[in-house]
N, C-alpha and C positions, 0 to 999 in steps of 0.2 A: 643784704649785709649781702647773701646768694648771685640775687639780679645780678648790683653790680659787678663781680668777680664778672659773671658767664658773657657779662653784656660788653666785660673789657679784652677777655678773650678772641669775644664775638673779635670784634673790633682789630685785633692784632692778628687775626685766623684774613679774615678781609684783606690786612694791605696785604698779606706778600702772600692771598692770591690775582692781591691788584698787583704785584709787583712780580710773581712769574706771571703774568698775564699780558706785562707789557714787556715784560723780554721778548715771551711769545710773537711775538707779531711784529716785535723791529725783526727778532727770527724773519717770519714769514716775509717781510717787507723788505727787505739786503733780501732772499733770496730772489722773492719776483722781479726786483733791478738787476741784479745779477743777469736772473734769465732773460729777463725784454734786453736790456746790452748783449748776453750773448747769442739772440736773436736775432739783434741790428748786424751785431759785425758779423755774422755769416750771412743773414742779406745781401752786405753789401761784398763779402767775399760772392758770392753765389753770380751779383748784378757785376764785378769785376770779373769772371769767368766768362759770360757773354758776353765779354763786350770782346774780350781777348778773342773768339771764336768767330 
């Protein structure tokens, strides 16, 4: 009886952790993607500045 309650609680806890982990991973991926796009924009601006000179 107690064991099944414990396992059910553990499953609930693990799924909650998985959701939090997943949202964190998505957030990190988004931020790294935006950082990469920002980097490429800055590189393009730098190249344009060099060409103008």
